[in-house]
N, C-alpha and C positions, 0 to 999 in steps of 0.2 A: 190787606196788609196786617191789620190788627188780628184778624182770625188766624192767618198763617203764623204770625208771631207768637200768639198764645200756644199754638200747637208746638212750635219750635221750643218753647219754654216748658214743654211737657205738661200742659194744662188741658183739661177737657173743655172743648168749646164747639159750638155749631153755629153756622151762619144762617140768617134768615132775612128775607126782604122785610123792611119795616112796615110795609102795607099788607103783608100776607096774614090777615087776622086768623084764619083757620089754622094755618101752619104754626103760627106763634102759640096759639092755644094748645095744640098738640104737643109742642116741645115743652111747654110749661108742665104738662101732665106726665110726659114720658121721659124726657131728658132731665127734668126737674133742676133747672139752673138755680144757683145761689143768687146770681145777678144777671140782669139784661142790660148790656151796654148798647144804648141806642144812639146811632150816629145821625146827625141832622142839624137843625137849628130850632129856635124857640117855637116856630109854628108847627113843628112836628110833634109837639108835646102830647097830643091825643094818642098818637101811634107808638111813641117810644117811652112815654112816662105813664100816662093814664091807663093804657091797655095792660101792661104787666101788673100795675098796682091792683087792678080789678081782680086779678088772679092770685094776689098775695105774693108776688115776686118783686124783689127789690130792683128798681131801675137805676142805672147810672148813665145819664145822658152825657154824650161827648159832643159839644155844640160849637157850631160856627156862628157867625152873625152876618146880617145883610145890611148893616148900617144903623139899625135901631131895633129895639125890642118893644113890640106893641102890646103884647098880651102874655098871660100865664105867669106873671110875676109871683103871685101867691103860691101857685103850685111849685114853681122852681125854688122858692124860698123854703119849702117844706122838706127838701131833699137832704139826706145826710151826706151826700157826695155828688158833685157835679163837675164835669171836666169841660174846659174850653180849649180851642185850638191855638190860642195865643194869649198873652197878657192883655193885648188890646181888646180882644173879644170879652175877656173878663171885665175890663174897665167899661166897655159898652153896656154890659148887663147891669153893672152898678150904677152907671149914669142914668139908666132908664128904669130905675126903681127897685132893683133887687137889693136885699140886705143879707143874703145867705153868706155866711163865713166859711162855707165848705166848698168853695169854688177853686179849682186848681187848673192852671194852664198845662196842657199836655200836647206836645207837637205830634204832627202826623208822621208816621214812619214811611220810609221808602226802601226799596230793594237796592242797596248800594253795590250788590254784585251784578245786577242787571244794568243799572245806570252807572256806568263806569267810564274812565278815560279810554279812548281808542287812539292808536298811532295816527299821526297826521297823514301818513301815506296809506292808511287803510283804504282799499279800493272803494268801499261803500261811502266813506267820507269824501273822497275825491270826486266820486260820481255825483253825490248830492250837490257839492259846490258847483260842479259843471252844469248840472240841471238847473240850478238857480241863477246861473249867469255870473258867478263869482270868479273873477280872474285870479290867477296864482299869486299875483302881487297885491291883491286887495284884502283888507280886513273885513270879516263878516260879522255883523251885529244881528242878533236874533231876538225877537219878542214873540212869545207864543201865548195864545189864549183863545177861548171861544169867541170873544170879542176883543181884539187887540187894543182897541181904544181904551177899554177899562183897565188894561195892563200898562197904560202910559204911552201908547204908540205915538200919539200926536205930540206929546212933550218931547219924546226922543227925536222925532222928525225935526222939530224946531231947533233942538240942540245941535243936530247934525248940520242943519243949515247954517248955524253960527260958525262951525269949525271947518266947513267945506273948503273955504279958501286956503286955510293953513294945512289941512290934511285931507286931500281929495280922494285918496285911495281906499275907499270903503264901499261896502254894499250892505244895505239894510233889508232884512227879511222879516216879514210878518206871517206867522202861522195862524190862520183863522179856522174856525169851525165851518163857516159857510161864506164863500166869497161875496163881498159886497153887502154883507148884512151886519148890523142894521144900516139901512141906506143913508140915514142922516149922518152917521159917523163916517161912512165911506166917502160921502161928498166932502165933508170937512177935511179929511185926510188928503183927498185929491187936490183940494184948494190949497192946502199948506204946501204940498209938493210942487204945485204949479208956481205959487208965489216965490218959493225958494229956488226954483229951477233945479230940482233934484229928482224928478219923477223917474228918470232913466236909471237912477241908482237904488231904486226900491223895487223889490219883488215880493210876491205873495205865494204861499202854498196853503191849500185849504183841504178840508175834509178830515175824516177820522184816520188816525195813524196808530200802528201797533207800538208797543213799548220799545221793541227792538229798533224800529225805524226812528222813534223819538230819540233814542240814545245816539244813533248815527247823526241825526239832524243837529242835536245839541253839540256833538263833537265836531261838526263841520264849522261851527261858529268860533270866533275868537273871543267875543264878549256876549254874555247874555244880559239883555237890558229889559227890565220890567219895573219901572217906577209906578206901580199900580195905583189907581185912583181909589179903589177899595179892595182890601185883601185881608181876610181873617187868618191866613197862614202864609200862602205862597208856595205851593208844593213844587211847581216847575222851577222856581228859583233854587230850591234845595236840590232838585234833581240836576240842575245845571252845575251846582257846586260839586255834586257827587261825580259828575263827568269831568271835573277838573277845570271848570270855566269860572272866571271872575264874574261877579254879578253886580250890575248897576241898578240900584233901586232908590227908594225914598225913605227918609228917616221918619217913618210913621207906621202904625198898624202892625201886622204880623211880622214884617221883615225886620223889625227891631229885635225880635227873638231869634232870628235865623242867620242874618248876615253880620259879620264882624267888620265894621267900618275900617278901611285901611289895611285889612288883612285878607279877607275872602272876597272883598268887593268894596263898593262905595255906596253910601247912603246920601243922596242929595237932600238938601234941606227942603222943607215944605214951602212952596211958593204961593199956594192959595188953599184956603179952606172953603169947602162948599157947605154952606149952612142953610137950613130950611126952618121956617117957623111953624110948619105943620106938614102932615103927610096923610095920605089916604089909608084907611083900614078896611079890609075886605072880609067877606064871610069865611074864606079859607084860612084866615088868621084867627078864627075862633069867635068872631063877632056875629051878631044876629043879622046885621045889614051893613052895607057899604056906607062909610061916613068918613069925614075928614076930622083928624085929631089935631087940635091946636096945641103946640108946645108952650110950656110956661116960659121958656126962653129958647132961642134958636139952637138946634142941634147940628153938630158937624156930622154930615153923612157921607162925605168923600173928601179927597185931597187931590192936589195937583203939585207935582214936583217943580222946584225952581229951575227954569230953563238954563240960566247962566251956570248954575251949579252942575247940572247934567252935562253941559258943554265942557266945563272945566275937567270933569272926571273922564268923560269920553276921550278928550284930547290926550289927557295924561296916560291913559291906557293904550290908545291907538298908536301913539308915538313911541311906546316903550315895550318892545317885545319881551325883555327880561322881566318887566313888572307883570305882564300878563301871565307869563310862565310861573313866576313866584306866587302870585295870588291864586292861580289855578291849583297849585300843589297844596297850598294852605286850605283852599276851599274843599278839596277832596278829603283831606284829613279831618276837617271840621264836620263834614257831612257824615262820614263813616263813624266818627266818635259819638255824635249826638243825635243822628236822625235815622239810623238803620232801624228797620221795622222790628227786628228781634229785640233791640234795646228798648224802643218806645213801648212795645207790648209788655215787656217785663216791668217797666216803670209803672205802667197803668195797673198791672196786676199787683205789684207791691203796694201801691197806694190803696187799692181796694182792700187788700188784706189788712192794712194798718187802720184805715178809717172805718171799715165795716166789720172788723173782727172776724174775717172769714179765713179758715184754715187753708193753707196752700195745698195740703194733701187731699183736701176734699172739694176744693173750689171748682165749680162749673160755671161757664158763662155762655149765654146766648148773645151773639153779636147781631143786632138788628140794623140792617143797612139798606140803602137805596139800591135797587137792582141796576146794574150797569148793562 
């Protein structure tokens, strides 16, 4: 999306896998970029920061976080410009030792023409609901992620159990990357469903899906729910808003930058903070050997949404069709205005021009990304 957006804004850019050492070197010498925008997280520093620096090219890393920053603080502090996917990611880097004043949050862009509202009677939408066992009079709640538990699936299950007696006409769908994985999360979810007697009201869909199918799947739901336990941005939440769906999430992390509480969705308060007093560091993080790092004070590495708050907002939306429709319209407007890839790419370019004094008429960028 960044690469496509730069081209849309009439800038010269080429994409390259961040691990393709030979190809990157060739591009440094032939394409001669002014900047290399490296997409990843702090542990990718050797490939997206140190590598271009060795060839005299200015890196601009655009970084996510995985809960904590274990290494490369000195290198990151030396950069004249560094981007993060949300304000929370920026705060995480500062919490873990960075002092760089040149860190700017920049949201991930999406294609709002592709991820768009579809009519409720679109044959694809109707067929997906039928495939998933959603009855015409039922409201469909969707959570999607490689591991749905990390997206708050267990918390939503518990919230639905609380409102099931007062609003029974719902179906909850979990979109996973691989069914039943990881096993310990799957067992816990099955245990929750059994205890709450809601197993028959929950279905799963797994495996890779095209963007077109994801658009149809999101459009098939009435509410997108993802009170993630750890989330540096939350792209599917933004895609759901672009599809005109209200989003239920958690008042923490990247979602504070993307969801407008009470307008485009609801942010449930934090119910639990997961704190650790230490964590393992590995060689792939840039260390010579595996060892455990003891924190000076416990770090918050994940969150859990408050179950009662989730239940309150779920019931509020499920029982009010007009509210769902109104919030969905607002969500679409918000996504198009703030998160379309053409805008986000232009914003990144404008910041690079301003902070690095690069002329727009001459700027060239190499976008170093992970191969999909």
